[in-house]
Each structure stands twice: as structure tokens, then as C-alpha cells.
C-alpha positions as CSV (number, residue, x, y, z in Angstrom):
1,L,14.3,11.7,7.2
2,K,16.4,10.4,10.1
3,V,15.2,6.8,9.4
4,N,16.4,7.2,5.8
5,G,20.0,7.1,7.3
6,D,22.7,7.6,4.7
7,K,20.8,6.2,1.8
8,P,21.5,8.5,-1.2
9,F,18.7,10.3,-3.0
10,D,18.5,12.6,-6.0
11,F,15.3,14.5,-5.0
12,A,12.4,14.3,-2.6
13,L,8.7,14.5,-3.4
14,L,6.2,15.8,-0.9
15,N,3.0,13.9,-1.8
16,G,0.4,16.5,-0.6
17,D,-1.5,17.6,2.5
18,M,1.5,19.3,3.9
19,F,-1.0,21.8,5.3
20,D,-4.5,21.6,6.7
21,H,-5.5,25.1,5.4
22,E,-3.1,27.6,3.9
23,E,-3.7,30.9,5.6
24,D,-0.6,33.2,4.9
25,E,2.9,33.4,3.6
26,A,4.5,32.9,7.0
27,Q,2.8,29.5,7.2
28,V,4.3,28.4,3.9
29,I,7.8,29.7,4.8
30,N,7.9,28.6,8.5
31,N,6.2,25.2,8.2
32,L,7.4,24.0,4.8
33,L,10.2,25.9,3.0
34,T,12.5,26.6,6.0
35,P,12.3,23.1,7.5
36,C,13.0,21.5,4.2
37,A,15.9,23.8,3.5
38,D,17.3,23.1,7.0
39,L,17.0,19.4,6.5
40,F,18.0,18.8,2.9
41,A,16.8,21.3,0.3
42,K,19.9,23.4,0.3
43,N,21.6,20.6,-1.5
44,K,18.7,18.4,-2.9
45,P,15.7,19.5,-4.9
46,F,12.2,18.7,-3.8
47,L,8.9,18.5,-5.6
48,M,5.7,19.8,-4.1
49,L,2.6,17.8,-5.1
50,R,-0.7,19.5,-4.2
51,G,-3.0,17.4,-2.1
52,N,-6.7,18.2,-1.5
53,H,-5.8,20.2,1.6
54,E,-3.6,22.5,-0.4
55,T,-6.7,23.6,-2.2
56,R,-8.1,25.1,1.0
57,G,-7.6,28.3,2.9
58,K,-7.4,31.9,1.9
59,F,-3.8,31.6,0.7
60,R,-4.4,28.5,-1.4
61,A,-4.1,30.4,-4.8
62,E,-0.6,31.8,-3.8
63,L,1.1,28.4,-3.3
64,K,2.2,28.1,-6.9
65,N,4.2,31.3,-6.6
66,Y,6.7,29.6,-4.3
67,F,7.6,26.8,-6.7
68,S,8.8,26.5,-10.3
69,Y,6.3,24.2,-12.1
70,P,7.5,23.5,-15.7
71,T,4.1,23.7,-17.2
72,G,2.7,26.5,-15.0
73,Q,0.3,23.8,-13.7
74,Y,0.4,21.6,-10.6
75,Y,0.7,18.6,-13.0
76,F,3.7,17.8,-15.2
77,T,6.0,15.0,-16.4
78,F,9.8,14.6,-16.3
79,N,12.4,11.9,-16.9
80,W,15.1,11.0,-14.4
81,G,17.5,8.3,-15.3
82,P,15.5,5.3,-16.6
83,V,12.2,6.5,-15.1
84,H,9.5,8.6,-16.6
85,F,7.6,10.4,-13.8
86,T,4.1,11.7,-14.1
87,V,2.8,14.1,-11.4
88,L,-1.0,14.5,-11.3
89,D,-3.1,16.9,-9.3
90,T,-6.1,15.0,-8.0
91,G,-7.9,18.1,-6.6
92,E,-10.5,17.8,-3.9
93,D,-12.1,14.7,-2.6
94,K,-15.7,15.8,-2.3
95,P,-18.1,16.7,-5.2
96,D,-17.8,20.2,-6.5
97,G,-21.3,20.9,-5.3
98,A,-20.5,20.2,-1.7
99,E,-21.7,23.0,0.6
100,V,-18.3,23.6,2.1
101,Y,-16.9,24.8,-1.3
102,G,-19.6,27.5,-1.7
103,G,-19.8,27.0,-5.4
104,I,-16.3,28.2,-6.2
105,V,-14.6,25.0,-7.3
106,N,-14.7,22.9,-10.5
107,F,-12.3,20.0,-9.9
108,D,-14.3,17.6,-12.1
109,S,-13.4,19.6,-15.2
110,F,-9.9,20.1,-13.9
111,R,-9.3,16.3,-13.7
112,E,-11.0,15.7,-17.0
113,E,-8.6,18.2,-18.7
114,Q,-5.7,16.4,-17.0
115,A,-6.9,13.1,-18.4
116,V,-6.8,14.4,-22.0
117,W,-3.4,15.9,-21.3
118,L,-2.2,12.7,-19.7
119,E,-3.0,10.5,-22.7
120,K,-1.1,12.9,-25.0
121,E,1.9,12.7,-22.7
122,M,1.7,8.9,-22.7
123,Q,1.9,8.9,-26.5
124,K,5.2,10.8,-26.5
125,P,8.6,9.2,-27.0
126,A,9.8,10.4,-23.6
127,F,7.1,8.2,-22.0
128,L,7.1,5.3,-24.5
129,N,10.9,4.9,-24.5
130,A,11.4,5.1,-20.7
131,K,12.4,1.8,-19.0
132,Y,9.9,2.5,-16.2
133,K,6.7,4.6,-15.8
134,V,5.9,5.9,-12.4
135,V,2.9,8.1,-11.4
136,F,2.7,10.4,-8.3
137,M,-0.9,11.4,-7.3
138,H,-2.2,12.4,-3.9
139,I,-5.6,10.7,-4.0
140,P,-5.0,7.0,-5.0
141,P,-7.4,5.6,-7.6
142,F,-8.1,2.7,-5.3
143,Y,-8.0,2.0,-1.5
144,S,-9.3,5.4,-0.5
145,G,-13.0,4.6,0.1
146,D,-15.7,5.5,-2.3
147,W,-15.7,9.3,-2.0
148,H,-16.1,11.3,-5.2
149,G,-12.5,12.2,-5.7
150,T,-11.3,8.6,-5.5
151,M,-14.0,7.4,-7.8
152,H,-13.5,10.2,-10.4
153,C,-9.7,9.5,-10.4
154,R,-10.4,5.8,-10.9
155,K,-12.7,6.5,-13.8
156,L,-10.4,9.0,-15.6
157,F,-6.9,7.8,-14.9
158,S,-6.8,4.1,-14.1
159,P,-7.8,3.0,-17.6
160,L,-4.9,5.1,-19.0
161,F,-2.6,3.5,-16.5
162,D,-3.7,0.1,-17.6
163,K,-3.6,0.9,-21.3
164,Y,-0.2,2.5,-21.4
165,K,1.3,0.0,-18.9
166,V,2.3,2.2,-16.0
167,D,4.6,0.3,-13.6
168,L,3.8,2.0,-10.3
169,V,1.5,4.5,-8.7
170,I,2.6,6.3,-5.5
171,S,-0.1,8.1,-3.4
172,G,-0.9,9.5,-0.1
173,H,-4.2,10.9,1.2
174,T,-5.5,8.0,3.4
175,H,-3.0,8.7,6.3
176,K,-2.5,4.9,6.5
177,H,0.2,3.2,4.6
178,G,-0.5,0.4,2.2
179,V,1.2,-1.7,-0.5
180,H,-1.3,-3.1,-3.0
181,L,-0.1,-5.4,-5.7
182,P,-1.7,-5.7,-9.1
183,N,-5.0,-7.5,-9.3
184,E,-8.1,-7.8,-11.5
185,E,-9.0,-4.2,-10.9
186,H,-5.6,-2.6,-11.7
187,S,-2.6,-3.9,-13.5
188,Y,-0.1,-1.8,-11.6
189,P,0.9,-1.7,-7.9
190,V,-0.5,1.1,-5.7
191,I,1.7,2.4,-3.0
192,I,0.2,4.6,-0.3
193,G,2.3,6.5,2.2
194,G,1.4,7.0,5.8
195,G,0.0,10.0,7.7
196,P,1.6,13.0,9.5
197,K,1.2,11.8,13.1
198,T,3.9,9.9,15.1
199,G,3.5,6.2,14.5
200,S,1.8,6.6,11.1
201,R,4.6,8.4,9.2
202,T,6.5,6.8,6.4
203,I,9.2,7.5,3.9
204,T,9.2,5.7,0.6
205,N,12.5,5.1,-1.2
206,L,12.4,4.5,-5.0
207,Q,15.6,3.4,-6.7
208,A,16.0,2.5,-10.3
209,N,18.5,1.4,-12.8
210,Q,18.3,-0.3,-16.2
211,N,18.0,-3.7,-14.4
212,K,15.4,-3.1,-11.8
213,L,13.1,-0.7,-10.0
214,E,12.9,-1.1,-6.2
215,I,10.5,0.4,-3.6
216,Q,11.0,0.3,0.1
217,M,8.7,1.9,2.7
218,I,10.0,2.6,6.2
219,D,7.9,3.8,9.1
220,D,9.1,6.4,11.7
221,N,10.5,3.7,13.9
222,G,12.8,2.6,11.1
223,K,10.9,-0.6,10.4
224,T,10.4,-1.7,6.8
225,V,6.7,-1.9,6.3
226,G,6.5,-2.5,2.5
């Protein structure tokens, strides 16, 4: 946040994997809520997007109790100024049958339900009449290898992004920043933030008015990298 300087912002979004495994309440308070409050969250709201690591650990089911999700789900939409934002929950990155999950997850169906919900949202006036359409999702639909989570997100969500002319997708997950312009595979830019370690961290600024939407990514040395 120091490299953001005095640039104004209305809200912050934490794009997932704020934890490795969630073990207890103290971890959520001491390592997330208190630092955010001390830095900015007493005066600015922030949105917590669940990454695949937030689905892990014995306290994982309790995370939702610390935030106010408008739909009661980790996925939702909202309008802010000229932008319609869609927040998706991309779930885990491995197949549901992976041994590490012990048969207790069903993220394929979870993502499929979201895709049905998403298309309905994209047919509403709030989406259609917005100047810009921006999607936040932890696992990007491209540029994250060929693991199951990426490929399933690509199959379910990317055709909707193309069909309904999404302007921008902002992701995390890879721990390596990237700015990927539209191409023959996707009609929208894919922006991927950096990782948690010194030297790989980034902050992504989005500013929008009726004339333009701008994105700037800055690394933890203050250098513009995208």
C-alpha cells in the first residue's frame, strides 16, 4: 500500500489466497482483519474474494461469518460508478476426486451453478447498461497452466465473457504478475496480480469514468509493470 502513495481509492479488493490454510479465528483476526483495519479499512471498505487456499483448513467454513456478502455466497455483483463488477468464486484448482480432498468437495457443481447464475446476471439492466464490465476471479481462465480449475473456469466462464462483452478480467493465483491483451482465445484482457513474497508483490489500480477505464499495476519497488 505504501507504493500506492496518495492515489485515492474507493475500496480495495483482496483477490484470494490471503491464507495458506485457515486454522482458527485468531488467524483471521490477527493476519487479515486487524492489519487491514490498521492500514486503511477503518475508512475504506474492502472486499474479500475467496481463493483456492481459503477453501482449506479446519476453519475454512467460518470465513464467511466475518464478512457481509450480499447474496450469502462468495460470488456476487455490484455497480460502482460507471463499472459493473462481477465477483466469482473459482473454488479449488485440483479435480474434486483428488486424494487430498478426501471426497468432501464438489467444486465442479459449484462452478456450474455459478455459470448459470452469471448468465442471468449478465442479462439484467444493471450489467447491460453499465459503461464497463469488470470481473474479479481468483483463478484466471487463461495463463494458469492446464490444471483442472483453470480449464473448468475457461470452459464455463470464458464463453460468457466473450458473449456478453466483458471489458476486463482481474485475477491472482499464479503468484506471477501478467498483463495479457485480447487475442484469438479471449476477447478481453486478463490481468493477473503478483504473489505474496517480497519482489513478486503488486497492487493494481483501476480508475474509471464515463470517458475511459484505466489499469495500472505497480510492483513492491514502486515500478509500473503493466
